C-alpha positions, 0 to 999 in steps of 0.5 A: 469611282469603282476602285475608291468604292473597293478601297472603302469597302475593303477599309470597312470591312477590315475595320468591322473584322477588328472590332469583332476581334476585339469584342471577342477578346473582351468576352473572354476576359468578362468570362474570366473576371467572373470566374475569378471573382466568384471563385469558380473554376476557369472554363477550360477553353480559357485555361490556356491564355489564362494568365495573359487575359489576367494580366490585361484585365487591370487595364480595362476600363469601360472606355470613353464616350468618344469611342466609335465603331463601325455602327457610328460610321454608318450613321455618322450623318444621322440627325445632322442631315436628313436621310434621303430614302428611296422606295421600290418593289420587286420585280413585276409588281401587282397593282397593289404592291405599287398601292402599297409602296405609294402608301408607304411613301407617305410614312417616311417624309421626304421619301420618293418612289421608283418603278422598278422595271427590269432594273436588276438589284445591282443596278438600283443600289449603284444608282441610289449610290450615285444619287446620295440616297441613304435608304433603299426600301424594297417591298415584296409580295405574295400573290398580290399582298405585301409580305416583305420589307427590306430596309437597306442602308446605303453605302455599306449597309446594314440590310435588315428584312422584315416580314409584314403580316396582315397588312390593310392598306388606306385605300381598303378603309372607306372615307378615310381622310389624308395622311398627316406629313409631319415628321413623327417623333418615334418610341423605341423604349425597351429596345435595350439588348444588342438587337434592339439596338440594331434594329432601333437605329435601323428604324429610327434614322429612316425618319427626319428630326421632329420639330419641338412643336410637333405633335405626331406621335407613333405610338397609339393603341385604339380600341376595335380594329382599323376601319373604326379609326375615327369611333373608337376610344383611345386604350393607351397614347404616348403623351409628353409627361408620360416620359416623367412618371418613372414609377409607372411602367407600360410595357411590362407586368413586373 
């Protein structure tokens, strides 16, 4: 099994390196195209290969919808099979970090929680790969306060590091009801840059596909603080008809 994993990893890295080289070449072509269209001087670093790049410009197009990349290979089963998420903590977790991991398990439907013990990261990853886990989540703390979340997509990545600020857990709020375990709808509108699309894929593929009749939606804005959830008014909430109001812009002042 180890030689097979090593071979798959080499193939993945080779394909990723090829894509990076092709992307770099395409960026140079676009810079040359803009310089020619705007009748400007060709950048100094492109003058040696300008003729070769110009010769291939006429054959370039936007590509087809079937073009794939290593990103497509990472999430090739997204939407076909529900993700299998495993949540664990850093070594020697405090009671609050264990509590936070339990609450985090409620956020992701179908997620499982595993006690870290003295296992190393490599052993955890190998165990998750062997059991078909798609994403490994590791939460970290500083003096009993959760401060970090690592999301690692298996088997080849990517791995994202998130900072947690001002964490308020459900256990800190008195008289709070049970949480719904319905599969939520996620809102990632506005994540239009390359980094935004990458972060959007990493987060939304942690959740299974929601049902059409599910009404649990992320995100909602309430007036007041978190402990006033039952009494504070709703400032803004996503509705099924909101997406059809094209002239109303919520996240921009333009």
